[in-house]
mmCIF file of the N, C-alpha and C atoms, coordinates in Angstrom:
data_MODEL
# 
_entry.id   MODEL 
# 
loop_
_atom_site.group_PDB 
_atom_site.id 
_atom_site.type_symbol 
_atom_site.label_atom_id 
_atom_site.label_alt_id 
_atom_site.label_comp_id 
_atom_site.label_asym_id 
_atom_site.label_entity_id 
_atom_site.label_seq_id 
_atom_site.pdbx_PDB_ins_code 
_atom_site.Cartn_x 
_atom_site.Cartn_y 
_atom_site.Cartn_z 
_atom_site.occupancy 
_atom_site.B_iso_or_equiv 
_atom_site.pdbx_formal_charge 
_atom_site.auth_seq_id 
_atom_site.auth_comp_id 
_atom_site.auth_asym_id 
_atom_site.auth_atom_id 
_atom_site.pdbx_PDB_model_num 
ATOM 1   N N  . MET A 1 1  ? -8.468  -21.194 1.247   1.00 0.00 ? 1  MET A N  1 
ATOM 2   C CA . MET A 1 1  ? -7.214  -20.644 1.687   1.00 0.00 ? 1  MET A CA 1 
ATOM 3   C C  . MET A 1 1  ? -6.654  -19.736 0.589   1.00 0.00 ? 1  MET A C  1 
ATOM 4   N N  . ASP A 1 2  ? -6.186  -18.557 0.983   1.00 0.00 ? 2  ASP A N  1 
ATOM 5   C CA . ASP A 1 2  ? -5.591  -17.604 0.051   1.00 0.00 ? 2  ASP A CA 1 
ATOM 6   C C  . ASP A 1 2  ? -4.141  -17.990 -0.191  1.00 0.00 ? 2  ASP A C  1 
ATOM 7   N N  . THR A 1 3  ? -3.814  -18.331 -1.432  1.00 0.00 ? 3  THR A N  1 
ATOM 8   C CA . THR A 1 3  ? -2.440  -18.701 -1.769  1.00 0.00 ? 3  THR A CA 1 
ATOM 9   C C  . THR A 1 3  ? -1.764  -17.631 -2.619  1.00 0.00 ? 3  THR A C  1 
ATOM 10  N N  . THR A 1 4  ? -2.334  -16.433 -2.640  1.00 0.00 ? 4  THR A N  1 
ATOM 11  C CA . THR A 1 4  ? -1.782  -15.324 -3.400  1.00 0.00 ? 4  THR A CA 1 
ATOM 12  C C  . THR A 1 4  ? -0.412  -14.946 -2.854  1.00 0.00 ? 4  THR A C  1 
ATOM 13  N N  . LYS A 1 5  ? 0.516   -14.712 -3.761  1.00 0.00 ? 5  LYS A N  1 
ATOM 14  C CA . LYS A 1 5  ? 1.830   -14.211 -3.373  1.00 0.00 ? 5  LYS A CA 1 
ATOM 15  C C  . LYS A 1 5  ? 1.649   -12.771 -2.914  1.00 0.00 ? 5  LYS A C  1 
ATOM 16  N N  . HIS A 1 6  ? 2.051   -12.471 -1.698  1.00 0.00 ? 6  HIS A N  1 
ATOM 17  C CA . HIS A 1 6  ? 1.881   -11.138 -1.146  1.00 0.00 ? 6  HIS A CA 1 
ATOM 18  C C  . HIS A 1 6  ? 3.181   -10.345 -1.294  1.00 0.00 ? 6  HIS A C  1 
ATOM 19  N N  . ASP A 1 7  ? 3.249   -9.592  -2.389  1.00 0.00 ? 7  ASP A N  1 
ATOM 20  C CA . ASP A 1 7  ? 4.388   -8.713  -2.623  1.00 0.00 ? 7  ASP A CA 1 
ATOM 21  C C  . ASP A 1 7  ? 3.851   -7.356  -3.072  1.00 0.00 ? 7  ASP A C  1 
ATOM 22  N N  . ILE A 1 8  ? 4.737   -6.428  -3.320  1.00 0.00 ? 8  ILE A N  1 
ATOM 23  C CA . ILE A 1 8  ? 4.325   -5.066  -3.648  1.00 0.00 ? 8  ILE A CA 1 
ATOM 24  C C  . ILE A 1 8  ? 3.508   -5.028  -4.939  1.00 0.00 ? 8  ILE A C  1 
ATOM 25  N N  . ASN A 1 9  ? 3.848   -5.877  -5.899  1.00 0.00 ? 9  ASN A N  1 
ATOM 26  C CA . ASN A 1 9  ? 3.102   -5.901  -7.158  1.00 0.00 ? 9  ASN A CA 1 
ATOM 27  C C  . ASN A 1 9  ? 1.671   -6.383  -6.950  1.00 0.00 ? 9  ASN A C  1 
ATOM 28  N N  . THR A 1 10 ? 1.495   -7.450  -6.188  1.00 0.00 ? 10 THR A N  1 
ATOM 29  C CA . THR A 1 10 ? 0.138   -7.950  -5.950  1.00 0.00 ? 10 THR A CA 1 
ATOM 30  C C  . THR A 1 10 ? -0.647  -7.005  -5.041  1.00 0.00 ? 10 THR A C  1 
ATOM 31  N N  . LEU A 1 11 ? 0.038   -6.287  -4.146  1.00 0.00 ? 11 LEU A N  1 
ATOM 32  C CA . LEU A 1 11 ? -0.649  -5.281  -3.333  1.00 0.00 ? 11 LEU A CA 1 
ATOM 33  C C  . LEU A 1 11 ? -1.223  -4.192  -4.231  1.00 0.00 ? 11 LEU A C  1 
ATOM 34  N N  . PHE A 1 12 ? -0.432  -3.707  -5.172  1.00 0.00 ? 12 PHE A N  1 
ATOM 35  C CA . PHE A 1 12 ? -0.927  -2.677  -6.076  1.00 0.00 ? 12 PHE A CA 1 
ATOM 36  C C  . PHE A 1 12 ? -2.089  -3.205  -6.908  1.00 0.00 ? 12 PHE A C  1 
ATOM 37  N N  . LYS A 1 13 ? -2.024  -4.456  -7.357  1.00 0.00 ? 13 LYS A N  1 
ATOM 38  C CA . LYS A 1 13 ? -3.159  -5.054  -8.069  1.00 0.00 ? 13 LYS A CA 1 
ATOM 39  C C  . LYS A 1 13 ? -4.382  -5.101  -7.164  1.00 0.00 ? 13 LYS A C  1 
ATOM 40  N N  . GLN A 1 14 ? -4.198  -5.511  -5.928  1.00 0.00 ? 14 GLN A N  1 
ATOM 41  C CA . GLN A 1 14 ? -5.287  -5.595  -4.954  1.00 0.00 ? 14 GLN A CA 1 
ATOM 42  C C  . GLN A 1 14 ? -5.930  -4.224  -4.736  1.00 0.00 ? 14 GLN A C  1 
ATOM 43  N N  . LEU A 1 15 ? -5.123  -3.179  -4.779  1.00 0.00 ? 15 LEU A N  1 
ATOM 44  C CA . LEU A 1 15 ? -5.621  -1.813  -4.593  1.00 0.00 ? 15 LEU A CA 1 
ATOM 45  C C  . LEU A 1 15 ? -6.189  -1.218  -5.881  1.00 0.00 ? 15 LEU A C  1 
ATOM 46  N N  . GLY A 1 16 ? -6.123  -1.983  -6.972  1.00 0.00 ? 16 GLY A N  1 
ATOM 47  C CA . GLY A 1 16 ? -6.652  -1.509  -8.246  1.00 0.00 ? 16 GLY A CA 1 
ATOM 48  C C  . GLY A 1 16 ? -5.758  -0.494  -8.939  1.00 0.00 ? 16 GLY A C  1 
ATOM 49  N N  . LEU A 1 17 ? -4.465  -0.583  -8.657  1.00 0.00 ? 17 LEU A N  1 
ATOM 50  C CA . LEU A 1 17 ? -3.492  0.351   -9.218  1.00 0.00 ? 17 LEU A CA 1 
ATOM 51  C C  . LEU A 1 17 ? -2.580  -0.359  -10.213 1.00 0.00 ? 17 LEU A C  1 
ATOM 52  N N  . PRO A 1 18 ? -1.998  0.391   -11.147 1.00 0.00 ? 18 PRO A N  1 
ATOM 53  C CA . PRO A 1 18 ? -1.006  -0.205  -12.049 1.00 0.00 ? 18 PRO A CA 1 
ATOM 54  C C  . PRO A 1 18 ? 0.108   -0.859  -11.224 1.00 0.00 ? 18 PRO A C  1 
ATOM 55  N N  . SER A 1 19 ? 0.588   -2.023  -11.663 1.00 0.00 ? 19 SER A N  1 
ATOM 56  C CA . SER A 1 19 ? 1.424   -2.822  -10.765 1.00 0.00 ? 19 SER A CA 1 
ATOM 57  C C  . SER A 1 19 ? 2.777   -3.253  -11.321 1.00 0.00 ? 19 SER A C  1 
ATOM 58  N N  . SER A 1 20 ? 3.213   -2.671  -12.421 1.00 0.00 ? 20 SER A N  1 
ATOM 59  C CA . SER A 1 20 ? 4.570   -3.003  -12.878 1.00 0.00 ? 20 SER A CA 1 
ATOM 60  C C  . SER A 1 20 ? 5.573   -2.266  -11.991 1.00 0.00 ? 20 SER A C  1 
ATOM 61  N N  . GLU A 1 21 ? 6.808   -2.697  -11.997 1.00 0.00 ? 21 GLU A N  1 
ATOM 62  C CA . GLU A 1 21 ? 7.832   -2.046  -11.180 1.00 0.00 ? 21 GLU A CA 1 
ATOM 63  C C  . GLU A 1 21 ? 7.931   -0.553  -11.497 1.00 0.00 ? 21 GLU A C  1 
ATOM 64  N N  . THR A 1 22 ? 7.918   -0.223  -12.772 1.00 0.00 ? 22 THR A N  1 
ATOM 65  C CA . THR A 1 22 ? 8.004   1.177   -13.192 1.00 0.00 ? 22 THR A CA 1 
ATOM 66  C C  . THR A 1 22 ? 6.800   1.966   -12.702 1.00 0.00 ? 22 THR A C  1 
ATOM 67  N N  . GLU A 1 23 ? 5.608   1.401   -12.831 1.00 0.00 ? 23 GLU A N  1 
ATOM 68  C CA . GLU A 1 23 ? 4.394   2.094   -12.398 1.00 0.00 ? 23 GLU A CA 1 
ATOM 69  C C  . GLU A 1 23 ? 4.369   2.276   -10.878 1.00 0.00 ? 23 GLU A C  1 
ATOM 70  N N  . ILE A 1 24 ? 4.854   1.298   -10.153 1.00 0.00 ? 24 ILE A N  1 
ATOM 71  C CA . ILE A 1 24 ? 4.929   1.410   -8.693  1.00 0.00 ? 24 ILE A CA 1 
ATOM 72  C C  . ILE A 1 24 ? 5.924   2.497   -8.306  1.00 0.00 ? 24 ILE A C  1 
ATOM 73  N N  . ASP A 1 25 ? 7.085   2.501   -8.937  1.00 0.00 ? 25 ASP A N  1 
ATOM 74  C CA . ASP A 1 25 ? 8.083   3.538   -8.652  1.00 0.00 ? 25 ASP A CA 1 
ATOM 75  C C  . ASP A 1 25 ? 7.529   4.932   -8.963  1.00 0.00 ? 25 ASP A C  1 
ATOM 76  N N  . THR A 1 26 ? 6.791   5.052   -10.061 1.00 0.00 ? 26 THR A N  1 
ATOM 77  C CA . THR A 1 26 ? 6.182   6.333   -10.432 1.00 0.00 ? 26 THR A CA 1 
ATOM 78  C C  . THR A 1 26 ? 5.163   6.768   -9.386  1.00 0.00 ? 26 THR A C  1 
ATOM 79  N N  . PHE A 1 27 ? 4.338   5.831   -8.927  1.00 0.00 ? 27 PHE A N  1 
ATOM 80  C CA . PHE A 1 27 ? 3.348   6.141   -7.894  1.00 0.00 ? 27 PHE A CA 1 
ATOM 81  C C  . PHE A 1 27 ? 4.039   6.626   -6.621  1.00 0.00 ? 27 PHE A C  1 
ATOM 82  N N  . ILE A 1 28 ? 5.062   5.923   -6.208  1.00 0.00 ? 28 ILE A N  1 
ATOM 83  C CA . ILE A 1 28 ? 5.766   6.265   -4.968  1.00 0.00 ? 28 ILE A CA 1 
ATOM 84  C C  . ILE A 1 28 ? 6.467   7.619   -5.100  1.00 0.00 ? 28 ILE A C  1 
ATOM 85  N N  . THR A 1 29 ? 7.027   7.900   -6.246  1.00 0.00 ? 29 THR A N  1 
ATOM 86  C CA . THR A 1 29 ? 7.666   9.193   -6.475  1.00 0.00 ? 29 THR A CA 1 
ATOM 87  C C  . THR A 1 29 ? 6.643   10.334  -6.416  1.00 0.00 ? 29 THR A C  1 
ATOM 88  N N  . ALA A 1 30 ? 5.439   10.073  -6.904  1.00 0.00 ? 30 ALA A N  1 
ATOM 89  C CA . ALA A 1 30 ? 4.406   11.108  -6.972  1.00 0.00 ? 30 ALA A CA 1 
ATOM 90  C C  . ALA A 1 30 ? 3.641   11.299  -5.666  1.00 0.00 ? 30 ALA A C  1 
ATOM 91  N N  . HIS A 1 31 ? 3.758   10.359  -4.740  1.00 0.00 ? 31 HIS A N  1 
ATOM 92  C CA . HIS A 1 31 ? 2.975   10.406  -3.509  1.00 0.00 ? 31 HIS A CA 1 
ATOM 93  C C  . HIS A 1 31 ? 3.878   10.237  -2.292  1.00 0.00 ? 31 HIS A C  1 
ATOM 94  N N  . SER A 1 32 ? 4.143   11.329  -1.622  1.00 0.00 ? 32 SER A N  1 
ATOM 95  C CA . SER A 1 32 ? 4.915   11.222  -0.383  1.00 0.00 ? 32 SER A CA 1 
ATOM 96  C C  . SER A 1 32 ? 3.956   11.221  0.802   1.00 0.00 ? 32 SER A C  1 
ATOM 97  N N  . LEU A 1 33 ? 4.448   10.772  1.925   1.00 0.00 ? 33 LEU A N  1 
ATOM 98  C CA . LEU A 1 33 ? 3.602   10.629  3.100   1.00 0.00 ? 33 LEU A CA 1 
ATOM 99  C C  . LEU A 1 33 ? 4.295   11.274  4.297   1.00 0.00 ? 33 LEU A C  1 
ATOM 100 N N  . PRO A 1 34 ? 3.691   12.329  4.879   1.00 0.00 ? 34 PRO A N  1 
ATOM 101 C CA . PRO A 1 34 ? 4.283   12.972  6.062   1.00 0.00 ? 34 PRO A CA 1 
ATOM 102 C C  . PRO A 1 34 ? 4.349   12.007  7.244   1.00 0.00 ? 34 PRO A C  1 
ATOM 103 N N  . ALA A 1 35 ? 5.291   12.228  8.112   1.00 0.00 ? 35 ALA A N  1 
ATOM 104 C CA . ALA A 1 35 ? 5.490   11.351  9.274   1.00 0.00 ? 35 ALA A CA 1 
ATOM 105 C C  . ALA A 1 35 ? 4.267   11.301  10.180  1.00 0.00 ? 35 ALA A C  1 
ATOM 106 N N  . THR A 1 36 ? 3.463   12.342  10.182  1.00 0.00 ? 36 THR A N  1 
ATOM 107 C CA . THR A 1 36 ? 2.305   12.404  11.081  1.00 0.00 ? 36 THR A CA 1 
ATOM 108 C C  . THR A 1 36 ? 1.036   11.794  10.501  1.00 0.00 ? 36 THR A C  1 
ATOM 109 N N  . THR A 1 37 ? 1.087   11.306  9.280   1.00 0.00 ? 37 THR A N  1 
ATOM 110 C CA . THR A 1 37 ? -0.092  10.739  8.616   1.00 0.00 ? 37 THR A CA 1 
ATOM 111 C C  . THR A 1 37 ? 0.010   9.223   8.575   1.00 0.00 ? 37 THR A C  1 
ATOM 112 N N  . LEU A 1 38 ? -1.033  8.558   9.047   1.00 0.00 ? 38 LEU A N  1 
ATOM 113 C CA . LEU A 1 38 ? -1.092  7.104   8.925   1.00 0.00 ? 38 LEU A CA 1 
ATOM 114 C C  . LEU A 1 38 ? -1.278  6.746   7.456   1.00 0.00 ? 38 LEU A C  1 
ATOM 115 N N  . LEU A 1 39 ? -0.706  5.639   7.045   1.00 0.00 ? 39 LEU A N  1 
ATOM 116 C CA . LEU A 1 39 ? -0.793  5.224   5.652   1.00 0.00 ? 39 LEU A CA 1 
ATOM 117 C C  . LEU A 1 39 ? -2.240  5.180   5.172   1.00 0.00 ? 39 LEU A C  1 
ATOM 118 N N  . GLN A 1 40 ? -3.126  4.579   5.954   1.00 0.00 ? 40 GLN A N  1 
ATOM 119 C CA . GLN A 1 40 ? -4.513  4.433   5.527   1.00 0.00 ? 40 GLN A CA 1 
ATOM 120 C C  . GLN A 1 40 ? -5.257  5.768   5.463   1.00 0.00 ? 40 GLN A C  1 
ATOM 121 N N  . ASP A 1 41 ? -4.698  6.818   6.056   1.00 0.00 ? 41 ASP A N  1 
ATOM 122 C CA . ASP A 1 41 ? -5.325  8.140   6.036   1.00 0.00 ? 41 ASP A CA 1 
ATOM 123 C C  . ASP A 1 41 ? -4.763  9.050   4.944   1.00 0.00 ? 41 ASP A C  1 
ATOM 124 N N  . ALA A 1 42 ? -3.868  8.540   4.138   1.00 0.00 ? 42 ALA A N  1 
ATOM 125 C CA . ALA A 1 42 ? -3.288  9.347   3.069   1.00 0.00 ? 42 ALA A CA 1 
ATOM 126 C C  . ALA A 1 42 ? -4.390  9.818   2.119   1.00 0.00 ? 42 ALA A C  1 
ATOM 127 N N  . PRO A 1 43 ? -4.312  11.060  1.671   1.00 0.00 ? 43 PRO A N  1 
ATOM 128 C CA . PRO A 1 43 ? -5.382  11.625  0.846   1.00 0.00 ? 43 PRO A CA 1 
ATOM 129 C C  . PRO A 1 43 ? -5.486  11.036  -0.560  1.00 0.00 ? 43 PRO A C  1 
ATOM 130 N N  . PHE A 1 44 ? -4.499  10.271  -0.991  1.00 0.00 ? 44 PHE A N  1 
ATOM 131 C CA . PHE A 1 44 ? -4.526  9.737   -2.345  1.00 0.00 ? 44 PHE A CA 1 
ATOM 132 C C  . PHE A 1 44 ? -5.235  8.393   -2.475  1.00 0.00 ? 44 PHE A C  1 
ATOM 133 N N  . TRP A 1 45 ? -5.704  7.812   -1.370  1.00 0.00 ? 45 TRP A N  1 
ATOM 134 C CA . TRP A 1 45 ? -6.459  6.560   -1.433  1.00 0.00 ? 45 TRP A CA 1 
ATOM 135 C C  . TRP A 1 45 ? -7.945  6.856   -1.588  1.00 0.00 ? 45 TRP A C  1 
ATOM 136 N N  . ASP A 1 46 ? -8.658  5.982   -2.289  1.00 0.00 ? 46 ASP A N  1 
ATOM 137 C CA . ASP A 1 46 ? -10.106 6.094   -2.271  1.00 0.00 ? 46 ASP A CA 1 
ATOM 138 C C  . ASP A 1 46 ? -10.618 5.321   -1.048  1.00 0.00 ? 46 ASP A C  1 
ATOM 139 N N  . GLN A 1 47 ? -11.908 5.354   -0.812  1.00 0.00 ? 47 GLN A N  1 
ATOM 140 C CA . GLN A 1 47 ? -12.473 4.758   0.403   1.00 0.00 ? 47 GLN A CA 1 
ATOM 141 C C  . GLN A 1 47 ? -12.208 3.254   0.487   1.00 0.00 ? 47 GLN A C  1 
ATOM 142 N N  . ALA A 1 48 ? -12.351 2.554   -0.618  1.00 0.00 ? 48 ALA A N  1 
ATOM 143 C CA . ALA A 1 48 ? -12.123 1.098   -0.619  1.00 0.00 ? 48 ALA A CA 1 
ATOM 144 C C  . ALA A 1 48 ? -10.655 0.777   -0.320  1.00 0.00 ? 48 ALA A C  1 
ATOM 145 N N  . GLN A 1 49 ? -9.738  1.548   -0.890  1.00 0.00 ? 49 GLN A N  1 
ATOM 146 C CA . GLN A 1 49 ? -8.315  1.334   -0.637  1.00 0.00 ? 49 GLN A CA 1 
ATOM 147 C C  . GLN A 1 49 ? -7.988  1.606   0.827   1.00 0.00 ? 49 GLN A C  1 
ATOM 148 N N  . GLN A 1 50 ? -8.530  2.687   1.374   1.00 0.00 ? 50 GLN A N  1 
ATOM 149 C CA . GLN A 1 50 ? -8.316  3.007   2.790   1.00 0.00 ? 50 GLN A CA 1 
ATOM 150 C C  . GLN A 1 50 ? -8.823  1.875   3.676   1.00 0.00 ? 50 GLN A C  1 
ATOM 151 N N  . HIS A 1 51 ? -10.000 1.375   3.367   1.00 0.00 ? 51 HIS A N  1 
ATOM 152 C CA . HIS A 1 51 ? -10.590 0.300   4.168   1.00 0.00 ? 51 HIS A CA 1 
ATOM 153 C C  . HIS A 1 51 ? -9.719  -0.955  4.102   1.00 0.00 ? 51 HIS A C  1 
ATOM 154 N N  . PHE A 1 52 ? -9.278  -1.333  2.910   1.00 0.00 ? 52 PHE A N  1 
ATOM 155 C CA . PHE A 1 52 ? -8.446  -2.528  2.763   1.00 0.00 ? 52 PHE A CA 1 
ATOM 156 C C  . PHE A 1 52 ? -7.159  -2.393  3.567   1.00 0.00 ? 52 PHE A C  1 
ATOM 157 N N  . ILE A 1 53 ? -6.503  -1.250  3.459   1.00 0.00 ? 53 ILE A N  1 
ATOM 158 C CA . ILE A 1 53 ? -5.241  -1.041  4.177   1.00 0.00 ? 53 ILE A CA 1 
ATOM 159 C C  . ILE A 1 53 ? -5.466  -1.081  5.683   1.00 0.00 ? 53 ILE A C  1 
ATOM 160 N N  . ALA A 1 54 ? -6.458  -0.341  6.167   1.00 0.00 ? 54 ALA A N  1 
ATOM 161 C CA . ALA A 1 54 ? -6.729  -0.293  7.604   1.00 0.00 ? 54 ALA A CA 1 
ATOM 162 C C  . ALA A 1 54 ? -7.100  -1.674  8.146   1.00 0.00 ? 54 ALA A C  1 
ATOM 163 N N  . GLU A 1 55 ? -7.963  -2.374  7.427   1.00 0.00 ? 55 GLU A N  1 
ATOM 164 C CA . GLU A 1 55 ? -8.391  -3.703  7.873   1.00 0.00 ? 55 GLU A CA 1 
ATOM 165 C C  . GLU A 1 55 ? -7.223  -4.695  7.872   1.00 0.00 ? 55 GLU A C  1 
ATOM 166 N N  . SER A 1 56 ? -6.417  -4.651  6.838   1.00 0.00 ? 56 SER A N  1 
ATOM 167 C CA . SER A 1 56 ? -5.270  -5.567  6.745   1.00 0.00 ? 56 SER A CA 1 
ATOM 168 C C  . SER A 1 56 ? -4.277  -5.322  7.870   1.00 0.00 ? 56 SER A C  1 
ATOM 169 N N  . LEU A 1 57 ? -4.033  -4.051  8.189   1.00 0.00 ? 57 LEU A N  1 
ATOM 170 C CA . LEU A 1 57 ? -3.111  -3.740  9.278   1.00 0.00 ? 57 LEU A CA 1 
ATOM 171 C C  . LEU A 1 57 ? -3.695  -4.130  10.629  1.00 0.00 ? 57 LEU A C  1 
ATOM 172 N N  . ALA A 1 58 ? -4.983  -3.916  10.819  1.00 0.00 ? 58 ALA A N  1 
ATOM 173 C CA . ALA A 1 58 ? -5.632  -4.268  12.090  1.00 0.00 ? 58 ALA A CA 1 
ATOM 174 C C  . ALA A 1 58 ? -5.604  -5.770  12.331  1.00 0.00 ? 58 ALA A C  1 
ATOM 175 N N  . GLU A 1 59 ? -5.763  -6.535  11.262  1.00 0.00 ? 59 GLU A N  1 
ATOM 176 C CA . GLU A 1 59 ? -5.744  -7.998  11.375  1.00 0.00 ? 59 GLU A CA 1 
ATOM 177 C C  . GLU A 1 59 ? -4.333  -8.543  11.520  1.00 0.00 ? 59 GLU A C  1 
ATOM 178 N N  . ASP A 1 60 ? -3.328  -7.724  11.184  1.00 0.00 ? 60 ASP A N  1 
ATOM 179 C CA . ASP A 1 60 ? -1.934  -8.159  11.184  1.00 0.00 ? 60 ASP A CA 1 
ATOM 180 C C  . ASP A 1 60 ? -1.797  -9.462  10.400  1.00 0.00 ? 60 ASP A C  1 
ATOM 181 N N  . GLY A 1 61 ? -2.461  -9.479  9.242   1.00 0.00 ? 61 GLY A N  1 
ATOM 182 C CA . GLY A 1 61 ? -2.494  -10.681 8.422   1.00 0.00 ? 61 GLY A CA 1 
ATOM 183 C C  . GLY A 1 61 ? -1.434  -10.718 7.357   1.00 0.00 ? 61 GLY A C  1 
ATOM 184 N N  . ASP A 1 62 ? -1.729  -11.480 6.320   1.00 0.00 ? 62 ASP A N  1 
ATOM 185 C CA . ASP A 1 62 ? -0.773  -11.732 5.249   1.00 0.00 ? 62 ASP A CA 1 
ATOM 186 C C  . ASP A 1 62 ? -0.289  -10.465 4.539   1.00 0.00 ? 62 ASP A C  1 
ATOM 187 N N  . TRP A 1 63 ? -1.152  -9.469  4.438   1.00 0.00 ? 63 TRP A N  1 
ATOM 188 C CA . TRP A 1 63 ? -0.791  -8.263  3.709   1.00 0.00 ? 63 TRP A CA 1 
ATOM 189 C C  . TRP A 1 63 ? 0.009   -7.269  4.546   1.00 0.00 ? 63 TRP A C  1 
ATOM 190 N N  . SER A 1 64 ? 0.042   -7.434  5.846   1.00 0.00 ? 64 SER A N  1 
ATOM 191 C CA . SER A 1 64 ? 0.649   -6.438  6.733   1.00 0.00 ? 64 SER A CA 1 
ATOM 192 C C  . SER A 1 64 ? 2.104   -6.119  6.391   1.00 0.00 ? 64 SER A C  1 
ATOM 193 N N  . GLU A 1 65 ? 2.878   -7.131  6.139   1.00 0.00 ? 65 GLU A N  1 
ATOM 194 C CA . GLU A 1 65 ? 4.310   -6.912  5.876   1.00 0.00 ? 65 GLU A CA 1 
ATOM 195 C C  . GLU A 1 65 ? 4.524   -6.082  4.613   1.00 0.00 ? 65 GLU A C  1 
ATOM 196 N N  . VAL A 1 66 ? 3.805   -6.396  3.554   1.00 0.00 ? 66 VAL A N  1 
ATOM 197 C CA . VAL A 1 66 ? 3.991   -5.655  2.307   1.00 0.00 ? 66 VAL A CA 1 
ATOM 198 C C  . VAL A 1 66 ? 3.380   -4.251  2.405   1.00 0.00 ? 66 VAL A C  1 
ATOM 199 N N  . ILE A 1 67 ? 2.314   -4.088  3.177   1.00 0.00 ? 67 ILE A N  1 
ATOM 200 C CA . ILE A 1 67 ? 1.759   -2.754  3.421   1.00 0.00 ? 67 ILE A CA 1 
ATOM 201 C C  . ILE A 1 67 ? 2.772   -1.921  4.201   1.00 0.00 ? 67 ILE A C  1 
ATOM 202 N N  . ASP A 1 68 ? 3.437   -2.524  5.168   1.00 0.00 ? 68 ASP A N  1 
ATOM 203 C CA . ASP A 1 68 ? 4.493   -1.826  5.903   1.00 0.00 ? 68 ASP A CA 1 
ATOM 204 C C  . ASP A 1 68 ? 5.635   -1.411  4.969   1.00 0.00 ? 68 ASP A C  1 
ATOM 205 N N  . GLU A 1 69 ? 5.967   -2.276  4.026   1.00 0.00 ? 69 GLU A N  1 
ATOM 206 C CA . GLU A 1 69 ? 7.006   -1.954  3.040   1.00 0.00 ? 69 GLU A CA 1 
ATOM 207 C C  . GLU A 1 69 ? 6.597   -0.724  2.230   1.00 0.00 ? 69 GLU A C  1 
ATOM 208 N N  . LEU A 1 70 ? 5.339   -0.688  1.781   1.00 0.00 ? 70 LEU A N  1 
ATOM 209 C CA . LEU A 1 70 ? 4.850   0.458   1.028   1.00 0.00 ? 70 LEU A CA 1 
ATOM 210 C C  . LEU A 1 70 ? 4.900   1.722   1.897   1.00 0.00 ? 70 LEU A C  1 
ATOM 211 N N  . ASP A 1 71 ? 4.501   1.606   3.140   1.00 0.00 ? 71 ASP A N  1 
ATOM 212 C CA . ASP A 1 71 ? 4.540   2.734   4.068   1.00 0.00 ? 71 ASP A CA 1 
ATOM 213 C C  . ASP A 1 71 ? 5.960   3.316   4.151   1.00 0.00 ? 71 ASP A C  1 
ATOM 214 N N  . VAL A 1 72 ? 6.936   2.460   4.330   1.00 0.00 ? 72 VAL A N  1 
ATOM 215 C CA . VAL A 1 72 ? 8.334   2.901   4.416   1.00 0.00 ? 72 VAL A CA 1 
ATOM 216 C C  . VAL A 1 72 ? 8.768   3.572   3.114   1.00 0.00 ? 72 VAL A C  1 
ATOM 217 N N  . ARG A 1 73 ? 8.434   2.967   2.006   1.00 0.00 ? 73 ARG A N  1 
ATOM 218 C CA . ARG A 1 73 ? 8.862   3.532   0.719   1.00 0.00 ? 73 ARG A CA 1 
ATOM 219 C C  . ARG A 1 73 ? 8.228   4.894   0.461   1.00 0.00 ? 73 ARG A C  1 
ATOM 220 N N  . LEU A 1 74 ? 6.989   5.104   0.893   1.00 0.00 ? 74 LEU A N  1 
ATOM 221 C CA . LEU A 1 74 ? 6.331   6.391   0.707   1.00 0.00 ? 74 LEU A CA 1 
ATOM 222 C C  . LEU A 1 74 ? 6.915   7.477   1.597   1.00 0.00 ? 74 LEU A C  1 
ATOM 223 N N  . ARG A 1 75 ? 7.568   7.096   2.673   1.00 0.00 ? 75 ARG A N  1 
ATOM 224 C CA . ARG A 1 75 ? 8.158   8.075   3.595   1.00 0.00 ? 75 ARG A CA 1 
ATOM 225 C C  . ARG A 1 75 ? 9.622   8.357   3.303   1.00 0.00 ? 75 ARG A C  1 
ATOM 226 N N  . GLN A 1 76 ? 10.224  7.658   2.378   1.00 0.00 ? 76 GLN A N  1 
ATOM 227 C CA . GLN A 1 76 ? 11.646  7.848   2.068   1.00 0.00 ? 76 GLN A CA 1 
ATOM 228 C C  . GLN A 1 76 ? 11.883  8.941   1.031   1.00 0.00 ? 76 GLN A C  1 
ATOM 229 N N  . GLN A 1 77 ? 10.886  9.684   0.692   1.00 0.00 ? 77 GLN A N  1 
ATOM 230 C CA . GLN A 1 77 ? 11.002  10.736  -0.336  1.00 0.00 ? 77 GLN A CA 1 
ATOM 231 C C  . GLN A 1 77 ? 11.952  11.813  0.107   1.00 0.00 ? 77 GLN A C  1 
# 
């Protein structure tokens, strides 16, 4: 059973990205997402990151809520 805390910091760790609050804010500031682009199709993800995001959303599992949070934050630019 996965007992990992699913929050924005652990999502960034899962994606292999720097995960401090400052680093997350910097990433979000540097990467905006147009309304017509699905999160998993954003050009700044590598293939593994795209796959993880798409699979997690399709499963509507533990990561879905925090991935949705990231999606919203990337569109608030």
